[in-house]
Backbone as numpy.savetxt, mean C-alpha at the origin, in Angstrom:
# Nx Ny Nz CAx CAy CAz Cx Cy Cz
3.39 1.85 8.37 2.54 3.02 8.37 3.43 4.26 8.37
3.10 5.19 7.53 3.85 6.43 7.48 3.14 7.46 8.35
3.83 7.90 9.37 3.27 8.94 10.22 4.03 10.24 10.04
5.21 10.17 9.45 5.98 11.36 9.14 6.92 11.04 8.00
7.17 12.05 7.20 8.00 11.87 6.02 8.53 13.24 5.62
9.82 13.33 5.41 10.44 14.57 4.95 10.94 14.33 3.53
10.49 15.15 2.61 10.89 15.04 1.21 11.22 16.43 0.70
12.33 16.55 0.00 12.65 17.85 -0.61 11.52 18.23 -1.56
11.16 19.51 -1.51 10.11 20.01 -2.39 10.43 19.73 -3.85
11.67 19.89 -4.25 12.05 19.67 -5.64 11.79 18.22 -6.07
12.09 17.27 -5.19 11.85 15.85 -5.50 10.35 15.56 -5.55
9.63 16.12 -4.59 8.17 15.93 -4.54 7.54 16.49 -5.82
7.96 17.67 -6.23 7.43 18.30 -7.45 7.82 17.51 -8.70
9.07 17.04 -8.76 9.54 16.26 -9.90 8.65 15.04 -10.13
8.25 14.40 -9.04 7.44 13.19 -9.14 5.95 13.47 -9.24
5.56 14.72 -9.11 4.14 15.05 -9.18 3.39 14.78 -7.89
4.13 14.65 -6.79 3.50 14.44 -5.48 2.87 13.06 -5.36
1.91 12.98 -4.47 1.20 11.72 -4.26 0.29 11.44 -5.46
0.18 10.19 -5.82 -0.71 9.77 -6.91 -2.13 9.73 -6.35
-3.00 10.58 -6.88 -4.35 10.70 -6.35 -5.22 9.47 -6.63
-4.73 8.55 -7.45 -5.47 7.30 -7.64 -5.55 6.50 -6.34
-4.62 6.77 -5.42 -4.61 6.05 -4.15 -5.50 6.72 -3.11
-6.22 7.76 -3.49 -7.08 8.49 -2.56 -8.46 7.83 -2.47
-9.16 8.17 -1.44 -10.56 7.77 -1.19 -10.75 6.26 -1.21
-10.38 5.54 -0.23 -9.61 6.00 0.91 -8.13 6.06 0.55
-7.42 6.94 1.23 -5.98 7.02 0.97 -5.31 5.81 1.61
-4.58 5.09 0.77 -3.87 3.90 1.24 -2.84 3.53 0.18
-1.65 3.24 0.60 -0.52 2.84 -0.23 0.07 4.01 -1.02
-0.47 5.23 -0.84 0.09 6.39 -1.54 1.49 6.69 -1.05
1.76 6.43 0.22 3.09 6.67 0.76 4.10 5.65 0.23
3.67 4.42 0.10 4.54 3.37 -0.45 4.88 3.69 -1.90
3.87 4.05 -2.67 4.10 4.42 -4.06 5.07 5.59 -4.17
4.87 6.64 -3.39 5.76 7.79 -3.44 7.18 7.38 -3.05
7.32 6.61 -2.01 8.65 6.16 -1.57 9.36 5.36 -2.64
8.65 4.45 -3.28 9.26 3.65 -4.34 9.63 4.51 -5.55
8.79 5.50 -5.88 9.14 6.40 -6.98 10.35 7.26 -6.61
10.44 7.68 -5.36 11.61 8.44 -4.91 12.88 7.59 -5.04
12.79 6.33 -4.70 13.95 5.44 -4.78 14.43 5.26 -6.22
13.54 5.47 -7.19 13.93 5.35 -8.59 14.80 6.53 -9.04
14.70 7.66 -8.34 15.46 8.85 -8.75 16.64 9.17 -7.83
16.76 8.48 -6.73 17.88 8.74 -5.84 17.78 8.00 -4.53
18.74 8.25 -3.67 18.80 7.60 -2.37 17.74 8.18 -1.43
17.11 7.32 -0.66 16.13 7.74 0.33 16.66 7.32 1.69
17.31 8.25 2.40 17.91 7.88 3.69 16.86 7.81 4.80
17.21 7.08 5.82 16.40 7.01 7.04 17.15 7.78 8.11
16.49 8.73 8.72 17.13 9.56 9.75 16.64 9.12 11.12
17.38 8.24 11.76 16.94 7.71 13.05 17.00 8.75 14.17
17.77 9.82 13.98 17.88 10.83 15.02 16.70 11.83 15.00
15.86 11.78 13.99 14.71 12.69 13.89 13.61 12.23 14.84
13.05 13.16 15.55 11.92 12.88 16.44 10.75 13.74 16.00
9.59 13.14 15.91 8.39 13.85 15.48 7.28 13.59 16.49
6.60 14.64 16.86 5.42 14.49 17.70 4.23 14.33 16.77
3.56 13.22 16.88 2.40 12.93 16.03 1.22 12.71 16.95
0.43 13.75 17.20 -0.66 13.61 18.16 -1.68 12.57 17.73
-2.18 11.86 18.69 -3.21 10.85 18.41 -4.47 11.54 17.91
-5.09 10.92 16.95 -6.35 11.43 16.43 -7.50 10.63 17.02
-8.66 11.24 17.11 -9.80 10.48 17.62 -10.07 9.28 16.72
-10.39 8.17 17.33 -10.67 6.96 16.58 -12.17 6.80 16.45
-12.57 6.21 15.35 -13.99 5.95 15.17 -14.18 4.52 14.66
-15.22 3.90 15.11 -15.52 2.54 14.68 -15.70 2.50 13.16
-16.35 3.52 12.62 -16.61 3.57 11.18 -15.31 3.56 10.37
-14.32 4.33 10.81 -13.07 4.45 10.06 -12.08 3.34 10.39
-12.13 2.82 11.59 -11.11 1.88 12.05 -11.56 0.43 12.12
-12.78 0.12 11.76 -13.24 -1.26 11.87 -12.45 -2.15 10.92
-12.37 -3.41 11.24 -11.64 -4.36 10.39 -12.27 -4.43 9.01
-13.59 -4.37 8.94 -14.27 -4.42 7.65 -13.92 -3.21 6.78
-13.86 -2.04 7.39 -13.51 -0.83 6.65 -12.07 -0.87 6.20
-11.18 -1.27 7.09 -9.75 -1.30 6.76 -9.45 -2.35 5.69
-10.19 -3.46 5.67 -9.96 -4.49 4.66 -10.20 -3.94 3.26
-11.14 -3.02 3.12 -11.42 -2.42 1.80 -10.22 -1.65 1.27
-9.37 -1.17 2.16 -8.18 -0.43 1.72 -7.32 -1.26 0.77
-7.32 -2.57 0.97 -6.45 -3.44 0.17 -6.87 -3.54 -1.29
-7.98 -2.91 -1.65 -8.32 -2.80 -3.07 -7.26 -1.97 -3.78
-6.56 -1.10 -3.05 -5.49 -0.27 -3.62 -4.25 -1.08 -3.97
-4.13 -2.29 -3.44 -2.95 -3.10 -3.72 -2.83 -3.44 -5.20
-3.95 -3.58 -5.89 -3.89 -3.87 -7.32 -3.21 -2.73 -8.07
-3.52 -1.51 -7.71 -2.88 -0.35 -8.33 -1.39 -0.30 -8.00
-1.05 -0.59 -6.75 0.35 -0.61 -6.37 1.10 -1.69 -7.16
0.48 -2.85 -7.32 1.08 -3.91 -8.13 1.25 -3.45 -9.58
0.23 -2.80 -10.13 0.28 -2.34 -11.52 1.46 -1.39 -11.75
1.70 -0.51 -10.80 2.76 0.49 -10.94 4.14 -0.06 -10.61
4.21 -1.02 -9.69 5.50 -1.52 -9.20 5.44 -3.05 -9.02
5.32 -3.81 -10.09 5.10 -5.27 -9.92 6.17 -6.01 -9.13
7.44 -5.71 -9.35 8.49 -6.44 -8.64 8.56 -6.04 -7.17
8.49 -4.76 -6.91 8.52 -4.30 -5.51 7.27 -4.78 -4.75
6.12 -4.77 -5.42 4.90 -5.22 -4.75 5.00 -6.70 -4.40
5.54 -7.49 -5.30 5.68 -8.93 -5.01 6.47 -9.14 -3.73
7.56 -8.40 -3.57 8.36 -8.50 -2.35 7.54 -8.08 -1.13
6.83 -6.99 -1.22 5.98 -6.51 -0.12 4.90 -7.52 0.23
4.30 -8.11 -0.78 3.24 -9.11 -0.61 3.69 -10.23 0.31
4.91 -10.70 0.10 5.42 -11.81 0.92 6.00 -11.36 2.26
6.42 -10.12 2.35 6.89 -9.60 3.64 5.71 -9.40 4.58
4.67 -8.76 4.07 3.50 -8.46 4.92 2.62 -9.67 5.18
2.48 -10.55 4.21 1.61 -11.74 4.32 0.21 -11.39 4.78
-0.34 -10.31 4.25 -1.70 -9.91 4.62 -2.70 -11.02 4.34
-2.44 -11.81 3.31 -3.33 -12.91 2.94 -3.44 -13.96 4.03
-2.49 -13.99 4.96 -2.52 -14.98 6.05 -3.23 -14.48 7.29
-3.24 -13.17 7.53 -3.77 -12.69 8.82 -4.76 -11.54 8.74
-5.13 -11.10 7.55 -6.09 -10.00 7.45 -7.40 -10.51 6.87
-8.44 -10.57 7.70 -9.73 -11.03 7.19 -10.18 -10.18 6.00
-10.69 -10.82 4.98 -11.23 -10.20 3.77 -10.17 -9.58 2.86
-8.88 -9.79 3.16 -7.82 -9.26 2.29 -7.99 -9.79 0.87
-8.13 -11.10 0.73 -8.20 -11.71 -0.60 -9.41 -11.17 -1.37
-10.53 -11.08 -0.72 -11.75 -10.57 -1.35 -11.53 -9.16 -1.91
-10.94 -8.30 -1.10 -10.75 -6.91 -1.54 -9.60 -6.77 -2.53
-8.60 -7.60 -2.43 -7.54 -7.60 -3.43 -8.13 -7.96 -4.79
-8.99 -8.96 -4.83 -9.63 -9.38 -6.07 -10.53 -8.27 -6.62
-11.24 -7.56 -5.76 -12.07 -6.44 -6.20 -11.18 -5.37 -6.84
-10.04 -5.09 -6.22 -9.12 -4.11 -6.76 -8.64 -4.48 -8.16
-8.29 -5.75 -8.35 -7.86 -6.19 -9.67 -8.99 -6.06 -10.68
-10.21 -6.39 -10.27 -11.36 -6.25 -11.18 -11.62 -4.78 -11.50
-11.54 -3.91 -10.49 -11.78 -2.48 -10.71 -10.78 -1.88 -11.69
-9.57 -2.39 -11.70 -8.53 -1.88 -12.61 -8.44 -2.71 -13.88
-9.39 -3.64 -14.04 -9.46 -4.50 -15.22 -8.11 -5.16 -15.49
-7.58 -5.75 -14.42 -6.27 -6.40 -14.49 -6.41 -7.87 -14.17
-5.54 -8.66 -14.78 -5.43 -10.08 -14.44 -4.48 -10.22 -13.26
-4.86 -11.02 -12.30 -3.98 -11.29 -11.17 -2.85 -12.20 -11.68
-1.61 -11.91 -11.32 -0.51 -12.75 -11.81 -0.59 -14.18 -11.26
-0.03 -15.10 -12.01 -0.08 -16.52 -11.63 0.50 -16.77 -10.25
1.64 -16.14 -9.92 2.28 -16.37 -8.63 1.35 -15.97 -7.49
0.58 -14.88 -7.69 -0.33 -14.41 -6.64 -1.53 -15.35 -6.51
-2.07 -15.75 -7.64 -3.21 -16.69 -7.61 -2.82 -17.98 -6.90
-1.64 -18.50 -7.21 -1.19 -19.75 -6.59 -1.01 -19.58 -5.09
-0.43 -18.47 -4.68 -0.20 -18.22 -3.25 -1.53 -18.10 -2.51
-2.46 -17.36 -3.08 -3.76 -17.16 -2.43 -4.54 -18.46 -2.36
-4.47 -19.26 -3.41 -5.17 -20.54 -3.42 -4.60 -21.46 -2.35
-3.28 -21.51 -2.23 -2.69 -22.39 -1.22 -2.96 -21.88 0.20
-3.08 -20.57 0.38 -3.37 -20.05 1.72 -4.82 -20.32 2.11
-5.72 -20.39 1.14 -7.12 -20.71 1.44 -7.28 -22.15 1.84
-6.38 -23.02 1.37 -6.46 -24.44 1.68 -6.00 -24.76 3.09
-5.27 -23.83 3.71 -4.73 -24.08 5.05 -5.79 -23.97 6.10
């Protein structure tokens, strides 16, 4: 989860900022921006930086598992833009193993973008459903 991010204005402008296709709900826009930044230069991590990020009020409507599962419809777009990097993320996060309705919403995302799910993903999801 990105709670803070420092990017030079020139780099942000060069890339056109966040891709608004990831909006409503906003999800994976930070990952997309980070990966696009990595294509044009080094993206350092500054461990000495401290940021105060005040807690926001939580709501059942926004934070429920059912609502959050819908966010994964954006994964199809992330895959479309960055297929190799997304494949790596897919296996690091393993959302298909522990997030209820992940597979359902991932499939909706692929349908919404009129995309075929890659064979490796179909095979992984099928084997995870069998467990």
